[in-house]
N, C-alpha and C positions, 0 to 999 in steps of 0.2 A: 504494500500500500504506500502511496506517495503522499504522506501528510506534509504540511507546510510549516515546519519550524523555521525561524530566522536562520540566516547563514551561520555556520559554525565560525567562531572566532570574531564575530561581529560584536560591537559595543551597543548596537541599537537596542533600545528598551523593548520589553515584551509589551504587546498590546493586550490588555486584560479587561474583562468585564466581570465585575463582582456582583453576584446576585444574593440578596438577603430576602427575608420574608416579605418585606414591603418596599424594597428599594433596589435599584440597579445603579452601579457606579461604573463608569468607563474611564480608562486612563492608561497610563504607562507605568510599568514597574521595571526599574533598573535591574539588569541581570545580576549585578554584584550583590544585591541584597536578597535576591531570591535563591534559595538553595538549588543547585543544579543536580545534586545526587538524589534521584527519586527513591531508591531503596534507602531506608534509614532516615527518612524525613523527620520522623518523630524524635529521633536522637538529636536533631538540631534544634529542637524546642521552638519551632516556628510558631509564633502566636499572632503575628501581624505582618502585613507587607506595606511598604511605603508606596503610595500611589500618587502620581501627578495627574490630576483630573484633566480630562480631554479638553473641555472648553475653557475652564478658568485658569489652568496651570497651577492651581492651589495644590500644595503637597500635603498629604494626610496619611497618618498611620492607620490602616484599616485592620481592626481585630478580626481574626479568622474564627472566633467563636460565634456560633449561631448564624453563620453564613450558610447559604445553600452550596455555593461553589465559586471557584475562580476559573473563568473560562479564558484560555489563551487563544486569541482569535487572529485571523488573517487580516480582517478589517472591521471597523466599527459599524458599518452599515448592516451587516448580517444578511441573512437570506430568509425573509419571512415566508416566502412561498415554497421554500425547499422542504421536501419530504425526506427524512433520513433514510439512507440506504442502510439496511441491516447487513448481515454478514454474507460473504461469499463462501459457500460450503466446499468449493473445490480446492481451497488452500490446504497445504499439509499441516498437520498438528505439530505444535512445537512449544516454545518457552513462555508464552504469555497466557494469562487467564482471560477468556472472553466472558464478560459479565454483563448482566442487566441490573441497573439500579433504579430505585423508585424513591423520589423525594416526597416529603410530607405535603407538597402542594399538588401531587398527582403526576408530575412530569416523570416520564420513564426514558432512560437513555441506555444505550449499549456501547461498550468499548472494551479496550484491552488494558490490563494492568500487569505489572511484573508478578510472576509467581513467587512471591516472597511473603514475609509476615507483616509488611507495612500496612496492608489493608485491614489487618486484625488488631495490631497493637498500637498504632498511631491514631491521632485524632482525625486524620484524613489521609488521602492517597491520591496519586496522580493516575489519570486515566486518559488513554488516547482513544478518541472516538472511533467507532467502527466505520463511520462514513468518511471516506477520503476526500469527498468533494464538498462537505459541509464547511461552515465558517470556522469552527473550532478545530485547532490542531492538537491541543492538550488541555486537560481540565484538572484542577486540584479540587477534589470532592471533600467537603467537610462531612464527616460521619454523623454529626449532630442533627442533620436534617434528613437523614435517610430513613425510610420505612421499609425498604426492601433491598435485598442484595442476593442475586442468583449467579452461580457459576454455570455458564452455558457450554463451556468446552475449553480446549487448549488451542492456541494459535501461534503463528510465528511472531517474532518480535517486530514491532512497528517502528518506522524511522523516527517518529517523535520520541519514543522511549529510548531508542538507541542513541540519538543525538544528545539528549539530556545526560545520559550516562557518560558518553565520551567527553563532554564538556567538563564534567566533574573530574575525570581522570587527568585531563589537561591542566586544570586549575591546581590539582594536588602536586603535579610534577614540578 
């Protein structure tokens, strides 16, 4: 699958949309303050992210408690008429868990996560959406707003997940 993470080695900020129970925030998150290692996110004790708001350029620390999710997007316009493509069954089974999650507002999404303990022990986890042509290329899901979590199968690792891991290895070197 060809997801759309920003170029490796780029200093461009991530475009993010943070959705809470009754709010949506759009803005930019500097890569330096957002952990790049997806496995072990809980060990980094991430409790908030610094967001520069899209229209006002006001910088705010947004708490990750009680949010629905942080969506890493390709652009801020979104695709309101887009119907999510769910999974292609022809791909070989491999290292990621293909999951379906349900939020407390009724929204259901499918995607891939690393086959690790992060989705069990941490307050949230990264998920690469199953749909390669949707607007989101990566999502940080806060478990506090989930009402359902199903493992649908095993799948190959997705470029979004692979790039985040390789960026972490480069930073550590």
